[in-house]
C-alpha positions as CSV (number, residue, x, y, z in Angstrom):
1,X,12.9,-7.0,-16.5
2,X,10.6,-7.1,-19.7
3,X,11.8,-6.0,-23.1
4,X,15.2,-4.4,-21.3
5,X,13.9,-1.8,-18.7
6,X,14.1,-3.1,-15.2
7,X,11.0,-2.8,-12.8
8,X,10.2,-2.2,-9.1
9,X,6.9,-2.3,-8.6
10,X,5.9,0.0,-5.8
11,X,2.8,-1.7,-4.7
12,X,2.0,-5.7,-4.9
13,X,0.4,-7.8,-2.1
14,X,-0.1,-11.2,-1.7
15,X,-2.8,-13.1,0.0
16,X,-1.6,-13.1,3.1
17,X,-1.5,-17.7,4.8
18,X,-4.4,-18.1,6.8
19,X,-1.6,-19.5,9.6
20,X,0.3,-15.4,9.3
21,X,-1.0,-15.4,13.3
22,X,-1.1,-18.1,14.5
23,X,3.0,-18.9,13.2
24,X,3.9,-15.2,14.1
25,X,1.8,-13.9,16.8
26,X,3.2,-14.1,20.2
27,X,1.8,-17.0,21.8
28,X,-0.7,-14.9,24.3
29,X,-2.4,-13.1,22.1
30,X,-2.9,-15.8,19.6
31,X,-6.9,-17.1,20.8
32,X,-8.3,-13.1,20.3
33,X,-7.3,-13.1,16.7
34,X,-8.2,-15.5,14.0
35,X,-10.5,-16.8,11.0
36,X,-14.6,-17.1,11.0
37,X,-16.3,-17.6,7.9
38,X,-19.4,-15.7,8.2
39,X,-21.6,-18.3,6.3
40,X,-20.5,-22.2,6.7
41,X,-19.3,-22.5,3.4
42,X,-18.4,-19.4,1.7
43,X,-15.6,-19.1,0.0
44,X,-15.4,-15.5,1.8
45,X,-12.1,-13.1,1.6
46,X,-10.3,-12.6,4.7
47,X,-12.8,-12.8,7.3
48,X,-10.4,-12.0,10.5
49,X,-12.0,-11.7,13.4
50,X,-10.1,-9.9,16.5
51,X,-11.4,-10.2,20.1
52,X,-14.2,-11.2,18.3
53,X,-15.1,-8.2,16.0
54,X,-15.0,-9.0,12.5
55,X,-12.3,-6.3,11.0
56,X,-14.4,-6.1,7.8
57,X,-17.3,-4.4,7.3
58,X,-20.6,-6.6,6.7
59,X,-21.4,-5.1,3.5
60,X,-18.7,-6.9,2.1
61,X,-18.9,-9.8,5.0
62,X,-22.1,-10.4,3.3
63,X,-21.8,-9.1,-0.6
64,X,-20.6,-11.5,-2.2
65,X,-18.9,-8.9,-3.2
66,X,-15.7,-11.8,-4.9
67,X,-18.0,-13.5,-7.3
68,X,-19.2,-10.2,-9.4
69,X,-14.9,-9.3,-9.4
70,X,-14.4,-13.1,-10.3
71,X,-12.4,-13.7,-7.4
72,X,-12.9,-16.7,-6.3
73,X,-10.1,-19.1,-5.1
74,X,-11.1,-21.1,-8.7
75,X,-10.8,-18.5,-10.9
76,X,-8.1,-16.8,-8.8
77,X,-6.0,-20.3,-9.3
78,X,-7.0,-20.1,-13.1
79,X,-5.3,-16.0,-13.4
80,X,-2.8,-17.1,-11.0
81,X,-1.8,-20.3,-11.0
82,X,-0.3,-22.4,-8.1
83,X,0.6,-19.8,-5.5
84,X,-2.7,-19.6,-4.3
85,X,-3.1,-23.1,-3.7
86,X,0.4,-22.9,-2.5
87,X,-0.4,-19.3,0.0
88,X,2.0,-17.7,-1.8
89,X,5.5,-18.2,-0.6
90,X,8.3,-16.7,-1.4
91,X,9.3,-19.0,-4.0
92,X,6.3,-19.6,-5.1
93,X,5.3,-15.7,-5.6
94,X,8.9,-15.2,-7.1
95,X,7.7,-17.4,-10.3
96,X,5.2,-15.3,-11.0
97,X,7.6,-11.7,-10.6
98,X,9.8,-14.1,-14.2
99,X,6.6,-14.5,-15.9
100,X,5.3,-11.0,-15.5
101,X,9.5,-9.4,-15.7
102,X,9.0,-7.2,-11.9
103,X,12.7,-7.5,-10.5
104,X,11.7,-6.8,-7.3
105,X,8.8,-5.1,-5.1
106,X,7.5,-4.1,-2.1
107,X,4.3,-5.8,-0.5
108,X,1.5,-3.8,1.5
109,X,-1.0,-5.5,4.5
110,X,-2.6,-7.0,6.4
111,X,-5.6,-4.9,4.9
112,X,-7.8,-5.0,7.2
113,X,-7.3,-8.0,10.6
114,X,-5.3,-4.9,12.4
115,X,-6.8,-1.9,11.3
116,X,-10.6,-2.1,13.5
117,X,-11.2,0.3,15.2
118,X,-10.8,0.6,18.3
119,X,-8.9,-2.5,19.0
120,X,-6.8,-2.9,21.8
121,X,-3.3,-1.3,21.7
122,X,-1.1,-4.1,22.5
123,X,-1.9,-6.8,20.2
124,X,-2.6,-4.1,17.1
125,X,1.2,-3.2,18.6
126,X,1.4,-6.9,18.6
127,X,-0.1,-8.1,15.2
128,X,2.5,-5.2,13.3
129,X,5.2,-6.7,15.2
130,X,3.7,-10.9,13.8
131,X,3.6,-9.9,10.0
132,X,7.1,-8.1,10.1
133,X,8.0,-11.9,11.1
134,X,6.2,-12.8,8.6
135,X,7.9,-10.4,5.4
136,X,11.6,-11.5,7.6
137,X,10.3,-14.9,5.9
138,X,9.3,-13.5,2.5
139,X,12.4,-12.1,1.8
140,X,14.9,-14.2,2.6
141,X,12.5,-16.9,0.8
142,X,12.4,-15.0,-2.5
143,X,16.3,-14.3,-2.5
144,X,15.2,-10.6,-1.4
145,X,12.9,-9.9,-4.1
146,X,10.3,-9.6,-2.1
147,X,10.0,-7.1,0.4
148,X,7.2,-5.6,2.7
149,X,6.8,-2.3,4.1
150,X,6.4,-2.3,7.8
151,X,2.1,-2.0,9.2
152,X,2.4,1.3,11.8
153,X,0.2,0.5,14.9
154,X,-1.1,3.9,15.1
155,X,-3.5,2.6,17.6
156,X,-0.4,4.1,20.1
157,X,2.3,6.6,19.1
158,X,5.0,5.1,21.7
159,X,4.1,1.7,20.4
160,X,4.2,2.9,16.5
161,X,8.2,4.7,17.7
162,X,9.2,1.2,19.0
163,X,7.9,-0.8,16.4
164,X,9.4,0.7,13.9
165,X,12.7,0.7,15.6
166,X,12.7,-2.8,15.9
167,X,11.3,-3.9,13.1
168,X,14.7,-2.3,11.5
169,X,17.1,-3.4,13.7
170,X,15.6,-7.0,14.1
171,X,13.4,-8.5,10.9
172,X,14.8,-6.0,8.2
173,X,12.4,-4.0,7.2
174,X,13.5,0.0,5.4
175,X,9.8,1.4,4.5
176,X,6.8,2.0,6.4
177,X,2.4,2.2,6.0
178,X,-0.5,2.4,7.6
179,X,-4.3,2.9,6.1
180,X,-5.4,6.9,4.6
181,X,-8.7,6.5,7.0
182,X,-9.3,8.8,10.3
183,X,-7.9,6.5,12.3
184,X,-9.8,6.7,16.3
185,X,-10.2,10.3,15.1
186,X,-7.8,11.6,14.5
187,X,-6.1,12.3,10.7
188,X,-2.4,11.5,9.8
189,X,-2.1,15.1,10.0
190,X,-2.7,14.9,13.5
191,X,0.2,16.2,15.5
192,X,-0.6,13.0,17.8
193,X,1.6,11.3,15.3
194,X,4.4,13.7,14.8
195,X,7.0,11.2,16.6
196,X,6.3,9.1,14.0
197,X,7.2,10.9,11.2
198,X,9.6,12.5,13.4
199,X,11.4,9.0,13.6
200,X,11.1,7.9,9.7
201,X,12.6,11.5,8.6
202,X,16.1,10.8,11.1
203,X,16.3,7.3,10.1
204,X,15.8,8.1,6.1
205,X,13.4,5.9,5.6
206,X,9.8,5.9,3.4
207,X,5.8,6.2,4.4
208,X,3.0,5.7,2.7
209,X,-1.0,4.8,2.7
210,X,-2.3,2.5,1.6
211,X,-6.5,2.0,1.6
212,X,-8.3,-1.5,1.0
213,X,-11.8,-1.8,0.7
214,X,-13.9,-2.6,3.0
215,X,-12.7,-2.0,6.9
216,X,-14.7,-2.4,9.2
217,X,-14.4,1.2,10.0
218,X,-15.2,4.1,8.1
219,X,-13.5,4.9,4.8
220,X,-14.6,6.5,1.9
221,X,-18.3,5.3,0.3
222,X,-18.2,2.6,3.5
223,X,-21.8,4.5,4.3
224,X,-23.5,5.4,1.0
225,X,-22.7,2.5,-1.4
226,X,-23.7,-1.1,-1.1
227,X,-22.2,-1.9,-4.1
228,X,-18.6,-3.2,-6.0
229,X,-18.6,-0.7,-8.3
230,X,-19.5,2.4,-6.6
231,X,-17.4,2.0,-3.2
232,X,-14.5,0.7,-5.1
233,X,-14.1,3.8,-7.3
234,X,-13.8,6.5,-4.6
235,X,-12.8,4.6,-1.5
236,X,-9.0,4.5,-3.5
237,X,-8.7,7.7,-4.6
238,X,-10.5,9.5,-1.8
239,X,-9.5,8.1,1.4
240,X,-5.6,9.5,-0.4
241,X,-6.9,12.5,-1.3
242,X,-8.3,13.4,2.4
243,X,-4.7,12.0,3.5
244,X,-2.9,13.9,1.8
245,X,-5.4,17.1,2.7
246,X,-4.6,16.4,6.3
247,X,-1.0,15.7,6.3
248,X,-0.4,18.9,3.9
249,X,-2.6,21.1,6.2
250,X,-2.0,19.7,8.9
251,X,1.7,21.5,9.1
252,X,3.3,17.4,8.6
253,X,5.4,18.6,5.8
254,X,6.2,21.5,7.2
255,X,7.5,19.9,10.1
256,X,9.2,17.2,9.1
257,X,10.3,18.7,5.3
258,X,13.0,15.5,4.6
259,X,10.3,12.9,5.2
260,X,8.7,11.2,1.6
261,X,4.8,9.5,1.5
262,X,3.5,8.2,-0.7
263,X,-0.7,7.5,-1.3
264,X,-0.7,4.6,-3.0
265,X,-3.1,2.5,-5.1
266,X,-5.3,5.5,-5.4
267,X,-3.7,6.9,-9.9
268,X,-2.7,10.0,-10.5
269,X,-4.8,11.6,-13.2
270,X,-6.0,13.6,-10.0
271,X,-3.5,14.6,-8.6
272,X,-3.0,18.0,-10.7
273,X,-6.8,19.9,-9.9
274,X,-6.9,18.0,-6.5
275,X,-4.1,20.1,-5.7
276,X,-5.0,23.7,-7.4
277,X,-8.3,23.2,-5.4
278,X,-6.4,22.6,-2.2
279,X,-4.5,25.7,-2.9
280,X,-7.0,27.8,-3.7
281,X,-8.9,26.8,-0.3
282,X,-5.3,28.2,1.2
283,X,-4.7,31.2,-1.3
284,X,-8.0,32.0,0.5
285,X,-8.1,30.5,4.4
286,X,-4.3,29.6,4.9
287,X,-3.6,33.0,6.2
288,X,-6.0,32.1,9.8
289,X,-6.4,28.0,9.2
290,X,-2.7,27.3,8.3
291,X,-0.3,30.4,9.1
292,X,2.4,28.0,9.5
293,X,2.6,26.8,5.8
294,X,5.4,28.1,3.9
295,X,4.5,26.6,0.8
296,X,1.8,25.5,-0.8
297,X,0.3,22.1,-1.5
298,X,2.2,22.1,-4.8
299,X,5.1,22.8,-3.9
300,X,4.6,20.4,-0.3
301,X,4.0,17.4,-3.1
302,X,6.5,18.0,-5.0
303,X,9.1,18.2,-2.4
304,X,7.5,14.9,-0.2
305,X,5.5,13.5,-2.3
306,X,4.9,10.5,-4.2
307,X,1.5,9.0,-6.4
308,X,1.2,5.7,-8.0
309,X,0.7,4.9,-11.7
310,X,-1.7,1.0,-12.6
311,X,-0.2,0.1,-16.0
312,X,-3.7,1.2,-17.9
313,X,-4.3,4.5,-16.6
314,X,-4.3,6.3,-19.9
315,X,-4.0,9.5,-18.1
316,X,-1.0,9.3,-15.9
317,X,0.9,11.4,-19.1
318,X,-1.7,13.9,-17.4
319,X,0.8,13.8,-14.3
320,X,3.8,14.3,-16.5
321,X,2.3,16.9,-18.5
322,X,2.1,18.8,-15.0
323,X,4.5,17.7,-12.8
324,X,7.1,15.4,-14.8
325,X,8.5,12.3,-14.4
326,X,10.0,12.1,-11.0
327,X,6.9,10.9,-8.3
328,X,4.2,8.5,-9.7
329,X,5.4,4.9,-9.3
330,X,4.5,1.7,-11.1
331,X,2.6,-0.6,-9.4
332,X,0.8,-4.2,-10.9
333,X,-1.3,-4.8,-7.8
334,X,-0.5,-8.3,-7.6
335,X,-2.5,-10.6,-7.1
336,X,-5.8,-8.6,-7.2
337,X,-8.7,-9.3,-9.4
338,X,-8.1,-6.2,-11.5
339,X,-4.6,-6.5,-11.9
340,X,-3.5,-7.3,-15.9
341,X,-1.8,-9.8,-14.7
342,X,1.1,-11.8,-16.7
343,X,0.7,-8.4,-18.8
344,X,0.7,-5.7,-16.8
345,X,4.4,-4.4,-17.3
346,X,3.8,-5.3,-21.2
347,X,1.0,-3.3,-21.1
348,X,1.7,0.4,-18.7
349,X,4.8,0.0,-21.6
350,X,2.8,0.4,-24.7
351,X,0.5,4.1,-23.3
352,X,1.7,5.4,-26.3
353,X,1.7,9.4,-24.4
354,X,4.6,8.6,-22.2
355,X,8.3,8.8,-23.6
356,X,10.2,6.1,-22.9
357,X,12.5,7.7,-20.6
358,X,9.6,8.7,-18.5
359,X,8.8,5.0,-18.5
360,X,11.4,4.1,-17.6
361,X,11.6,6.6,-14.8
362,X,8.4,5.6,-13.8
363,X,9.7,1.4,-13.9
364,X,12.9,1.9,-11.8
365,X,14.1,5.4,-11.0
366,X,11.1,6.2,-9.0
367,X,10.7,3.3,-7.0
368,X,14.5,3.2,-6.1
369,X,14.4,7.3,-5.4
370,X,10.9,6.8,-3.3
371,X,12.7,3.4,-0.7
372,X,15.8,4.0,-1.2
373,X,16.6,0.5,0.0
374,X,20.4,-0.4,0.7
375,X,22.0,-1.5,-2.2
376,X,22.5,-4.4,-0.6
377,X,18.3,-5.5,-1.1
378,X,18.1,-3.9,-4.8
379,X,18.7,-6.3,-7.6
380,X,22.8,-7.8,-8.3
381,X,21.3,-9.4,-12.0
382,X,18.7,-8.5,-14.1
383,X,15.9,-11.2,-15.9
384,X,14.1,-10.9,-18.8
385,X,11.0,-12.1,-18.4
386,X,9.9,-15.6,-18.9
387,X,6.4,-17.0,-20.2
388,X,4.2,-19.3,-18.2
389,X,5.5,-22.8,-17.3
390,X,9.0,-21.6,-17.8
């Protein structure tokens, strides 16, 4: 809690421990996943290898972007403290939450390791299960304050649906996610994924997309930019825009009207213009290309979709003016280099163009509505934030 406001961080991260796969991946797969610095002695972020293939793009592996954005291990320790050296364990992250004023958060990961184009479907499914086992441990060691969205192994839809059922029944996972990118030449609007949308709708579970810049695969900007500034500027919003476009025009929300979907870490200021543009094109050619749609893109969004805002996105008021304040979620982006930790919540509360009521909804109520976690997964006690080190 911060200044009397309850805070639900709808999209957060940790740097998953390097022994995650060693501890939680089924033994028969462990020799196929590991860590390997591209240049010995480098401090490259999460250089994971699966079946001998790096999961990150060569531009990221060799671009030394961590130095450009002040996110070497030494710099992370300076900003976030000993939790970095502790491998972002549950109790350590809870200490960070107390400083920031966050009462509950949802983790999104892994960003790269299991999303290599053409990855063996069996291996991808095994990695999703291993991550969900680790997430269960994080929930238990954080006294329930750290939850995680389960990654969906999209390479095989049967395995994807099986993992949803398994992680709900055995690991207590209550939300799911995938990258927004085209995967195996399929967009998220492809009917191949309909069994996934059906099970999520039937179980009343939310789904989200989340981009992570630097995948060794298809992503916006990867084939034309070589600097962090250029690539990172486009990849998050453009991938979210394309995923939203595909799911709307592909009829996902027409066929699954109760599906809840959020597009994470892409901001919200672009949404009014983007939906207007989609609607203009549906008005022109939708009669032929998407005749099954019974609503406009804007109407589907208002019924089925959410987006996020970062603490200093000072055009968030524009989204609220156009669509109201119930479809935008708050994120701290902990512990990324551009996070305003430990003043992310404080910064958001300082936005003058958002009302107090809107801030309360964005910081807490909207995430409760999107995730719809069982009551026992929500905090019973809310403590005011503390100073670092206290």
